[in-house]
DOVO-883393 format. One line per field, with one value per residue: residue number from 0; chain; z negated, x negated, y negated of N, C-alpha, C, CB in turn. Coordinates in steps of 0.001 Angstrom, whole numbers, plus 500000, padded with zeros to 6 digits. Atoms other than C-alpha are relative to their C-alpha. Glycine has a CB too. Layout:
resi: (NUM  ...) $
chain: (A  ...) $
n_zz: (Z  ...) $
n_xx: (X  ...) $
n_yy: (Y  ...) $
ca_zz: (Z  ...) $
ca_xx: (X  ...) $
ca_yy: (Y  ...) $
c_zz: (Z  ...) $
c_xx: (X  ...) $
c_yy: (Y  ...) $
cb_zz: (Z  ...) $
cb_xx: (X  ...) $
cb_yy: (Y  ...) $
end
This chain:
resi: (0  1  2  3  4  5  6  7  8  9  10  11  12  13  14  15  16  17  18  19  20  21  22  23  24  25  26  27  28  29  30  31  32  33  34  35  36  37  38  39  40  41  42  43  44  45  46) $
chain: (A  A  A  A  A  A  A  A  A  A  A  A  A  A  A  A  A  A  A  A  A  A  A  A  A  A  A  A  A  A  A  A  A  A  A  A  A  A  A  A  A  A  A  A  A  A  A) $
n_zz: (499323  500977  499550  500747  499522  501161  499621  500580  499037  499330  499015  498888  499305  499211  498877  499065  499661  500592  501344  501086  500341  499010  500249  501249  499715  499171  500794  500948  499241  499724  501265  500307  499082  500346  499018  500655  501422  500120  501292  499917  499004  499343  499368  499721  499095  500538  498885) $
n_xx: (498881  499148  499239  498750  498864  499281  498603  499063  499416  498925  500605  500473  498804  499437  500902  499926  498590  499677  499438  500960  500032  500839  501385  500411  500165  501194  501184  500193  500631  501381  500730  500218  501046  501250  500291  499814  499660  498933  499798  498949  500251  501290  500266  501429  500439  501124  500859) $
n_yy: (499347  499337  498840  500037  500775  500524  500211  499041  499062  500740  500899  499166  499511  501097  500267  498870  499786  498709  500143  499806  498579  499313  500398  499357  498569  499829  500319  498902  498910  500399  499950  498582  499529  500665  501043  501294  500028  500986  500651  501018  501052  499823  498714  499968  498946  499240  499585) $
ca_zz: (101091  099042  099383  097473  098460  095926  096801  095324  096970  097770  099539  101637  102485  103646  105835  107410  107740  105430  101942  098627  097990  101220  100469  096905  098140  100807  098411  095888  098566  099527  095859  095389  098387  096861  099598  097403  093742  092880  089963  089170  092162  093476  095891  096085  099024  097928  100194) $
ca_xx: (877929  880838  882437  885513  888932  890666  894340  897401  899041  901960  899705  898114  901536  902790  899715  900162  903929  904379  905714  903875  904804  903134  899959  899807  900229  897521  895076  895619  894737  891615  890619  891037  888735  886107  886352  887565  887899  891114  891292  893801  893873  890618  889786  886128  884695  882317  879340) $
ca_yy: (426326  427566  430971  429856  428594  426361  426753  428385  431365  429071  426560  429310  430718  427325  426788  430238  429931  432916  433589  433497  437122  438290  436324  437667  441239  440851  439193  441983  444569  442616  442368  446128  446674  444396  441751  438889  437987  436168  433724  431013  428622  430104  432892  433849  435789  438544  439150) $
c_zz: (498978  500636  499302  500692  498760  500414  499268  501092  500797  501079  501218  500824  500883  501223  501063  500417  499518  498645  498957  499665  500944  499744  498740  500218  500808  499219  498981  500690  500287  498735  499622  500866  499734  500960  499370  498503  499827  498557  500176  500930  500673  500551  500420  500916  499405  501172  499666) $
c_xx: (500785  500736  501347  501033  500774  501414  500861  500494  501100  499444  499512  501187  500597  499142  500083  501424  500472  500658  498919  499848  499089  498525  499468  499720  498721  498720  499701  499322  498536  499150  499691  498891  498654  499596  500076  500200  500987  500099  501109  499562  498635  499898  498541  499691  498777  499174  499220) $
c_yy: (500817  501167  500066  499130  499574  499616  501015  500937  499309  499073  500775  500488  498912  499709  501091  500320  501374  499752  500267  501473  500782  499691  500680  501478  500252  499711  501094  501190  499686  500051  501450  500592  499340  498897  498613  500206  498858  499522  498977  498867  500107  501417  499973  501173  500675  500504  501245) $
cb_zz: (501171  499396  499752  498589  501009  499388  501544  499315  499278  498977  499371  499475  498989  499144  499503  499381  501523  499854  499797  498757  500035  501442  499866  498924  500768  501223  499290  499387  501323  500601  498878  500199  501437  499929  501181  500610  499076  500472  499471  498592  499349  499022  501230  498693  501415  499097  500379) $
cb_xx: (499500  500996  499215  499757  500906  499258  500194  501192  500561  500809  498836  499175  501048  500137  498563  499372  500215  498723  501201  500430  501412  500396  499892  501076  501229  500075  500184  501355  500755  499961  500811  501298  500414  498914  500970  501205  498716  501350  498679  500336  500120  498838  500962  499183  499690  500485  499044) $
cb_yy: (500906  499011  501287  499497  500825  498778  500119  499275  501253  499189  499220  501207  500491  498738  499872  501227  499866  500894  500963  499222  500584  499581  498467  499823  500542  499092  498662  500433  500246  498590  499312  500793  499743  500999  500095  499240  499817  500588  499329  499443  498650  499709  500273  500096  499436  501186  498889) $
end
């Protein structure tokens, strides 16, 4: 079982009917809270 998502911010934004900027901002907040780790084309959930 993988805790990673292999998508770009743009791909996530398109799937959620949002903008890349909004997704980037939200992921940055989640990373600061220690919920996720964001790498290039990969978002890893931290348990």
